[in-house]
N, C-alpha and C positions, 0 to 999 in steps of 0.2 A: 602468620599473615602480616603484611606490612600495615602500618597505621595511617599512612598518607597515600594519596593517589593524585594523579593529574586529571584535570577535567577542563573542558572548553567552556568559557563563560562569555557573556555578552551584555551590553546595554542596548536599549532600544535604538535600532538604526545604526549602531556602531559596529566596529569589527569584532570578530571572535578572537579571544586570546586565551592562553593557557594559564592555569593557576594550580597551586598545590592546595589540597583540601583533605579533611579527615574522611576516611572511608566510612560510609554510613553503615549502620547496623540494622539488620532486618527486624521489623516489628511482627506482630502476630499475623500469620497468613502470608508472610513475605519470604522471598529468598534473595540472597545477595549473589550477584553473578560477577565473576572475574571476566571482563569483556575481552573477547578476541577481535570482534569487529562490530560495527554499528552502521545501520543503513540510514541514508539521507532521504527525506521526504519533503514535498512541497509545504506541508504544514510547518516545517521547521523555518521556512522563509517567512511565513505569516507571523510566527512567534517572534522571529528576529526583528520584524517590522513593528511589533507591539500589538498585533491584532488577534493573536490566538494564544491566550494565556493558558498555562497548565492547569489541570483540574485541582481542586483543593487537596492539599497533602502531597502533591507531586513536586519533585524538584524543578527549579526553573532552568536547569541546564537543558540544552536541546537534546533531541534524540529519542525516537519512539520505538526503536527495535534494535535488538542485539542478538549476538550469538556468543556463547562462552561456557564457562564451567561454574557450577554451583560452589560458592566459597563459604557460605554460612546459611543457616536455616533458622527462621523464626518459629515461634510457638504455633502449634496446631497445623504444621505442614506435614502431610502424611506421605505424599508421593515421592518427593525429591530427597536425595542424599548428597552430601558433600562429594564433589568430584563428578557428578552427573553432567554430561554435555547437553546443553539446552539452547533453544532459541526462545525469545520472549518479546511480547508486546508490552511497552512501558507507557506510563503517563508522562514521562520525561526522564532526562538524566542519562541518556545513552551515550553521549559524547564524553565518555570518561572511562577510566581503567576499571572501575567497579560501578555497578548499577543495581538498584533495587527493583524487584518485579513482584507483583502479586503472583503467588504460586499457581493460581488457576490460569494465568495468562501465559504460562511457560509450556513448551512442548519439547519433546526429544529432538535433538539435533539430527536431522536425517542423515543416514549413512551415505557416504560417497560424496557429500557436498563439502566444499572448502568453507573456511570461516566467512569469507565474503559472500558466498552463495547462501549460506545458512542465515546470515544476518539480513539478507535481502528478502526473506520470506514473510515474517510475521505481519507487518502492516499491510502488505499487498494481499496476502492470502486471507486474512481476516476481513479486509475491506471487500474483496471480490466475493467471498462467500456470503457475507451479510447482505450485500447489495444486489448481486447478480442472481445468486441461487436462492436466497431467502426472500428479500423484498421483490426482486424481479421474477422469481419462480421459474427460471429458465429450465426448459424441458429438452430431453434429447430430440433431435431433428428440428427443433425450432431454430430461428435465426437471431443472432446477437450482433448488434452494431456497437463497437467499442470506439469511442472517440479518444484520440491520443494513444494509439496502439503501440507506439515505441517507448512509452513511459514505463516506469517500473510496474505500476498497477496494470497498465495496458498489456505488457508482455505476459504477465501472469494471467490476466483475464482471458487472453486468446488461448493460452495453453489449457487452462482449467475448463473452458467451455468446449474445446475440442475433445478433451479427455471425457467429457460428459456426453459427447455425441451430438453436439450442436454445430450448426453452420456459423461461421464467424466472418464478419466484414469489419473493416476498421478504417479510420482516417489517420493519415500521417503527413509529415511536412516535406519529405523529400524521397528520392528514389531509393537511397540506401536504407532508409527506415522502412520503406515499402517492402523491399526484399527481405529484411529481417522479419517483418510481420508475417510474410507469406511462408518463410521457413518455419515459423512457429506454428503455422496451421491456418492462418487467415486465408479464406477463399479469394478475397480481393482486398487489396490495400489501396484506398482512395486518396489520391494526392489532393488535399483540400485547397491548395493554392491554385490549382489549374482545373480541378474537376468539381462538379456539384454533387455532393454526397447524396442529396435528396433524389436527384435524377438517377444516379447509379443504383440506389436502393430500390427505387420504384421499378427499374428494369429487372432487378433480382427478386421481385415479389414482396418487397417490404421487409420489415424487421418485427420480431415479436418482443424483443427487449432491446433498449438502448441504454448503454452506460455512458453518461455524459459528465465530463469534468470541465466543460467550456461555458455553458449557459449562454446568456446574451442572445444574439441573433440565431443561435443554434436551436433554441427551445421550440419555436414554432415549426421549424423545419423537421425536428424530431417528431413532433406530433403529427405532422403531415405524412411522414414516411412510415409510421407505425401501422401494422396490420390491425384489424379489429381485435379488441381484447388485449392490445399491446400494453407494455409497461415501460415507462420512462423513469429511469433512476438517476438522480443527481448525486454526485459526490464532491463536486467543486464547481466554481464559477469563475473561470479565468477571464471571461468577457463580461462578468457582472451578473448579479442575482436578481436585479429588478428588470422585468420584461413585461410586455403586453402580449397576451395570447388570445386566440379564438377558442373559447371554451365550448363552442358548438361542436368543434372537431372532437373534443374529448367525449362529449355526450353521444354523438352519432356513432363513434367507433368504440364506445365503452372502454376508454383508455384509463389507465392508472398512472398518475404522476406522483412520484415519491422521491425520497432521498434520505440521507443520513450522514452523520458524522460518527466517528468511532471513539475518539479520545474521551469524550464526555460521558460515555456509557458507564454504568456502575460495574464494579469488578465482577459480581456474579454473572452479569450478562456477557462480559468479555470471556469469562471462564466457560460459559455455555457455547459460545462461538468457537472457542479453542477446542472443545471436545468434538464438535462437528468437523472442524478442519482436520483434526487428527484422524477422525474416523474415515473421512472421504478423501481428502486431498493428500495426506501423507502416503497412502497406498499408491496414488498416482505418481508421486515422486519416486517411490521405491521401484515402480514399474518402468521408470524412465520416460514417462509421458510429460513430466514437468521438470524444468530446470531453470532456476533464475538466470536472467541475462545480466551480466555485469559489464558496465561500460568502463568505469575506471575506479581504482582503489587509491585513496589518499591516506597519508599518515595522519594520526590524530592532530599533530602539530600544524597540519595544513588544512584544518577544518574550514578556515575562512576561504581558502582557494576552492575547496570542494563545494561550498555553498555558492560561490560566484559561478562556478561551472553549472551547478544545478539551475541557478537563476537564468543562465544564458539559453537554456533549452536545447543545447547542442547535443546532449547525451541521448543514447539509445539504450534502454535498460536502466539498471540501478547504479547509483554512485554510493560507494561504501568507504567508511573510515576503518583503517586497520590499526590496532594497538601495537602491532609488531613493527611499525615504521615503514 
């Protein structure tokens, strides 16, 4: 195996550039992955701006998810062997030709998926499972509202909820994204620039679970549209995290307001989520019920362009870096 690799590095607020670096060696409980593709996520933009540092011990290179081949194995790793095709959730370091991953956060590369499709899975699948299915406790025949339905997480959330037997509504920014969301299984894609999602959801009977990545002025509207016993789950705050809400609405309707981040969770917790995702979601992929939506794939050298495209919000589905160029 080569001793040097290419990786994308950055300084706070500055451009991403390439450098040569030593290939890291796996520690106890870790695997080294020869990366075929790496997914981009909005937390990468937060880290780039200096607001979302990697957890202790994780590399400061961007990148939270990859697909590739196991190249080396640390002590006390039982499941994986050199040459295994895997996808993995990382604490950081995915924008590189090699990346370390906790062995418990890796899953088999699903058959039939390209490198870009496989790399687009871990962050979204783990996030949706932990927030919609665990914290949100979505049940078959319940109604889920997904804000940002054309995002990487949104497109997976729609498909996972439909595979589970739930009704799905979503908010999107334009007609093309609405058509995509409906092809994926959304019953209605609400154009938030011209339609009031609270009014639409009231006419549909309300929602049992809301997956929100907007925050701000959306929070009270989410509480108002939830059915009694409903669950509001936050995973991001594009419009801000500081809001004023009417808690009487929460009390009268017995609502649950919760949320989480994924990156800071301890490795054993991420491994537990991985086992549940493999148990439930991977069979849905094998059955053709779920397939990641890829908007564009960039070469590793073009990571800065890829991040600018992510920042623009023009994409529908995932943006991925390919190590193949």
